[in-house]
A tleap script that builds the chain and sets N, CA, C and O, in Angstrom:
source leaprc.protein.ff14SB
mol = sequence {
  NMET ARG LEU LEU LYS ARG CYS PRO ASN CYS
  HIE THR ARG PHE LYS THR CYS GLU ASN ASP
  MET GLN VAL CYS LYS VAL CYS GLY TYR TRP
  THR LYS ARG GLY THR ALA ARG LEU GLU PRO
  LEU VAL LEU TYR ASP SER VAL VAL LEU GLU
  CGLU
}
set mol.1.N position { 0.849 -1.173 0.000 }
set mol.1.CA position { 0.000 0.000 0.000 }
set mol.1.C position { 0.899 1.242 0.000 }
set mol.1.O position { 1.844 1.331 0.784 }
set mol.2.N position { 0.599 2.186 -0.874 }
set mol.2.CA position { 1.347 3.434 -0.918 }
set mol.2.C position { 0.747 4.408 0.091 }
set mol.2.O position { -0.471 4.477 0.255 }
set mol.3.N position { 1.602 5.149 0.754 }
set mol.3.CA position { 1.156 6.096 1.770 }
set mol.3.C position { 1.594 7.504 1.406 }
set mol.3.O position { 2.633 7.706 0.778 }
set mol.4.N position { 0.787 8.468 1.810 }
set mol.4.CA position { 1.211 9.856 1.702 }
set mol.4.C position { 2.284 10.094 2.759 }
set mol.4.O position { 2.101 9.745 3.925 }
set mol.5.N position { 3.382 10.676 2.357 }
set mol.5.CA position { 4.438 10.992 3.315 }
set mol.5.C position { 4.439 12.467 3.655 }
set mol.5.O position { 4.903 12.870 4.721 }
set mol.6.N position { 3.913 13.275 2.736 }
set mol.6.CA position { 3.889 14.723 2.933 }
set mol.6.C position { 2.479 15.253 2.711 }
set mol.6.O position { 1.702 14.696 1.936 }
set mol.7.N position { 2.174 16.316 3.392 }
set mol.7.CA position { 0.871 16.963 3.289 }
set mol.7.C position { 0.693 17.538 1.881 }
set mol.7.O position { 1.591 18.217 1.383 }
set mol.8.N position { -0.440 17.283 1.232 }
set mol.8.CA position { -0.664 17.839 -0.101 }
set mol.8.C position { -0.906 19.349 -0.090 }
set mol.8.O position { -0.810 19.991 -1.136 }
set mol.9.N position { -1.217 19.922 1.067 }
set mol.9.CA position { -1.441 21.374 1.155 }
set mol.9.C position { -0.148 22.153 1.339 }
set mol.9.O position { 0.101 23.115 0.613 }
set mol.10.N position { 0.678 21.751 2.301 }
set mol.10.CA position { 1.870 22.552 2.630 }
set mol.10.C position { 3.183 21.781 2.496 }
set mol.10.O position { 4.256 22.346 2.709 }
set mol.11.N position { 3.107 20.507 2.147 }
set mol.11.CA position { 4.275 19.651 1.880 }
set mol.11.C position { 5.137 19.368 3.109 }
set mol.11.O position { 6.320 19.052 2.983 }
set mol.12.N position { 4.545 19.482 4.287 }
set mol.12.CA position { 5.230 19.127 5.528 }
set mol.12.C position { 5.040 17.636 5.779 }
set mol.12.O position { 4.023 17.066 5.383 }
set mol.13.N position { 6.008 17.001 6.432 }
set mol.13.CA position { 5.874 15.572 6.743 }
set mol.13.C position { 4.707 15.344 7.704 }
set mol.13.O position { 4.480 16.123 8.629 }
set mol.14.N position { 3.972 14.251 7.460 }
set mol.14.CA position { 2.860 13.882 8.322 }
set mol.14.C position { 3.351 13.300 9.635 }
set mol.14.O position { 4.433 12.716 9.700 }
set mol.15.N position { 2.555 13.461 10.672 }
set mol.15.CA position { 2.752 12.764 11.937 }
set mol.15.C position { 1.667 11.706 12.010 }
set mol.15.O position { 0.487 12.018 11.845 }
set mol.16.N position { 2.049 10.456 12.257 }
set mol.16.CA position { 1.083 9.370 12.369 }
set mol.16.C position { 0.620 9.277 13.813 }
set mol.16.O position { 1.431 9.178 14.734 }
set mol.17.N position { -0.690 9.312 13.998 }
set mol.17.CA position { -1.289 9.267 15.332 }
set mol.17.C position { -1.975 7.924 15.546 }
set mol.17.O position { -1.903 7.030 14.703 }
set mol.18.N position { -2.637 7.802 16.685 }
set mol.18.CA position { -3.402 6.593 16.980 }
set mol.18.C position { -4.506 6.408 15.947 }
set mol.18.O position { -4.862 7.351 15.240 }
set mol.19.N position { -5.039 5.221 15.858 }
set mol.19.CA position { -6.139 4.884 14.945 }
set mol.19.C position { -5.760 5.093 13.485 }
set mol.19.O position { -6.629 5.373 12.660 }
set mol.20.N position { -4.467 4.961 13.150 }
set mol.20.CA position { -3.985 5.084 11.771 }
set mol.20.C position { -4.359 6.404 11.120 }
set mol.20.O position { -4.683 6.441 9.933 }
set mol.21.N position { -4.318 7.473 11.876 }
set mol.21.CA position { -4.569 8.800 11.321 }
set mol.21.C position { -3.238 9.483 11.060 }
set mol.21.O position { -2.291 9.340 11.834 }
set mol.22.N position { -3.175 10.237 9.950 }
set mol.22.CA position { -2.013 11.051 9.639 }
set mol.22.C position { -2.440 12.504 9.753 }
set mol.22.O position { -3.464 12.897 9.194 }
set mol.23.N position { -1.660 13.308 10.474 }
set mol.23.CA position { -2.016 14.700 10.723 }
set mol.23.C position { -0.828 15.588 10.381 }
set mol.23.O position { 0.315 15.275 10.713 }
set mol.24.N position { -1.117 16.705 9.711 }
set mol.24.CA position { -0.102 17.718 9.449 }
set mol.24.C position { -0.131 18.705 10.607 }
set mol.24.O position { -1.170 19.307 10.879 }
set mol.25.N position { 0.983 18.876 11.284 }
set mol.25.CA position { 1.052 19.779 12.435 }
set mol.25.C position { 1.071 21.244 12.014 }
set mol.25.O position { 0.828 22.119 12.845 }
set mol.26.N position { 1.356 21.535 10.738 }
set mol.26.CA position { 1.450 22.916 10.278 }
set mol.26.C position { 0.084 23.469 9.886 }
set mol.26.O position { -0.333 24.510 10.394 }
set mol.27.N position { -0.623 22.772 8.977 }
set mol.27.CA position { -1.882 23.324 8.465 }
set mol.27.C position { -3.125 22.596 8.974 }
set mol.27.O position { -4.243 23.060 8.750 }
set mol.28.N position { -2.946 21.454 9.661 }
set mol.28.CA position { -4.088 20.750 10.221 }
set mol.28.C position { -4.755 19.756 9.288 }
set mol.28.O position { -5.763 19.154 9.658 }
set mol.29.N position { -4.218 19.564 8.083 }
set mol.29.CA position { -4.772 18.565 7.159 }
set mol.29.C position { -4.667 17.202 7.823 }
set mol.29.O position { -3.645 16.885 8.431 }
set mol.30.N position { -5.706 16.399 7.712 }
set mol.30.CA position { -5.692 15.063 8.293 }
set mol.30.C position { -6.280 14.081 7.302 }
set mol.30.O position { -7.085 14.450 6.447 }
set mol.31.N position { -5.874 12.838 7.421 }
set mol.31.CA position { -6.408 11.772 6.588 }
set mol.31.C position { -6.181 10.438 7.285 }
set mol.31.O position { -5.293 10.310 8.129 }
set mol.32.N position { -6.975 9.465 6.932 }
set mol.32.CA position { -6.758 8.117 7.444 }
set mol.32.C position { -5.575 7.532 6.690 }
set mol.32.O position { -5.447 7.738 5.483 }
set mol.33.N position { -4.730 6.822 7.371 }
set mol.33.CA position { -3.526 6.265 6.753 }
set mol.33.C position { -3.898 5.396 5.553 }
set mol.33.O position { -4.771 4.534 5.658 }
set mol.34.N position { -3.247 5.615 4.427 }
set mol.34.CA position { -3.505 4.845 3.216 }
set mol.34.C position { -4.556 5.467 2.319 }
set mol.34.O position { -4.895 4.899 1.280 }
set mol.35.N position { -5.081 6.630 2.702 }
set mol.35.CA position { -6.084 7.321 1.891 }
set mol.35.C position { -5.693 8.788 1.761 }
set mol.35.O position { -4.721 9.238 2.366 }
set mol.36.N position { -6.450 9.515 0.978 }
set mol.36.CA position { -6.243 10.964 0.878 }
set mol.36.C position { -7.601 11.631 0.792 }
set mol.36.O position { -8.480 11.171 0.063 }
set mol.37.N position { -7.772 12.705 1.528 }
set mol.37.CA position { -9.006 13.484 1.440 }
set mol.37.C position { -8.826 14.488 0.320 }
set mol.37.O position { -7.837 15.220 0.298 }
set mol.38.N position { -9.756 14.534 -0.600 }
set mol.38.CA position { -9.631 15.426 -1.744 }
set mol.38.C position { -10.380 16.734 -1.575 }
set mol.38.O position { -10.193 17.644 -2.381 }
set mol.39.N position { -11.225 16.864 -0.555 }
set mol.39.CA position { -12.034 18.074 -0.407 }
set mol.39.C position { -11.198 19.348 -0.395 }
set mol.39.O position { -11.520 20.276 -1.136 }
set mol.40.N position { -10.133 19.441 0.416 }
set mol.40.CA position { -9.367 20.692 0.425 }
set mol.40.C position { -8.740 20.997 -0.927 }
set mol.40.O position { -8.667 22.160 -1.324 }
set mol.41.N position { -8.290 19.975 -1.634 }
set mol.41.CA position { -7.667 20.194 -2.935 }
set mol.41.C position { -8.690 20.641 -3.962 }
set mol.41.O position { -8.398 21.509 -4.785 }
set mol.42.N position { -9.883 20.064 -3.931 }
set mol.42.CA position { -10.939 20.450 -4.867 }
set mol.42.C position { -11.389 21.877 -4.585 }
set mol.42.O position { -11.585 22.657 -5.516 }
set mol.43.N position { -11.554 22.226 -3.317 }
set mol.43.CA position { -11.950 23.590 -2.965 }
set mol.43.C position { -10.890 24.593 -3.401 }
set mol.43.O position { -11.224 25.667 -3.902 }
set mol.44.N position { -9.626 24.258 -3.219 }
set mol.44.CA position { -8.538 25.149 -3.620 }
set mol.44.C position { -8.563 25.351 -5.135 }
set mol.44.O position { -8.441 26.477 -5.616 }
set mol.45.N position { -8.720 24.263 -5.883 }
set mol.45.CA position { -8.771 24.361 -7.340 }
set mol.45.C position { -9.938 25.217 -7.795 }
set mol.45.O position { -9.791 26.005 -8.730 }
set mol.46.N position { -11.091 25.082 -7.160 }
set mol.46.CA position { -12.251 25.865 -7.577 }
set mol.46.C position { -12.043 27.349 -7.287 }
set mol.46.O position { -12.501 28.193 -8.057 }
set mol.47.N position { -11.363 27.681 -6.193 }
set mol.47.CA position { -11.076 29.082 -5.876 }
set mol.47.C position { -10.089 29.654 -6.885 }
set mol.47.O position { -10.260 30.783 -7.345 }
set mol.48.N position { -9.070 28.897 -7.229 }
set mol.48.CA position { -8.064 29.355 -8.187 }
set mol.48.C position { -8.691 29.563 -9.558 }
set mol.48.O position { -8.366 30.531 -10.246 }
set mol.49.N position { -9.580 28.673 -9.960 }
set mol.49.CA position { -10.210 28.785 -11.276 }
set mol.49.C position { -11.144 29.983 -11.365 }
set mol.49.O position { -11.343 30.526 -12.451 }
set mol.50.N position { -11.722 30.407 -10.238 }
set mol.50.CA position { -12.634 31.551 -10.248 }
set mol.50.C position { -11.901 32.876 -10.413 }
set mol.50.O position { -12.499 33.854 -10.860 }
set mol.51.N position { -10.625 32.927 -10.062 }
set mol.51.CA position { -9.861 34.184 -10.150 }
set mol.51.C position { -9.503 34.522 -11.574 }
set mol.51.O position { -8.863 35.543 -11.824 }
savepdb mol mol.pdb
quit
C-alpha cells in the first residue's frame, strides 16, 4: 500500500497518530492512513479557477 508521506497542502511531513490517522502539524490537514481526502484540494482548485 502506498502512503502519503507529505501533506498535499503545505508539503510538511505527516505525523502518524493513533487509529492510523495522519495529521499535518502545520496546516491541520488530516487523513486516514492509506487514503487521501480530496475536499481541500478540490476547494482550492475551484477558488483558483474563479480568479
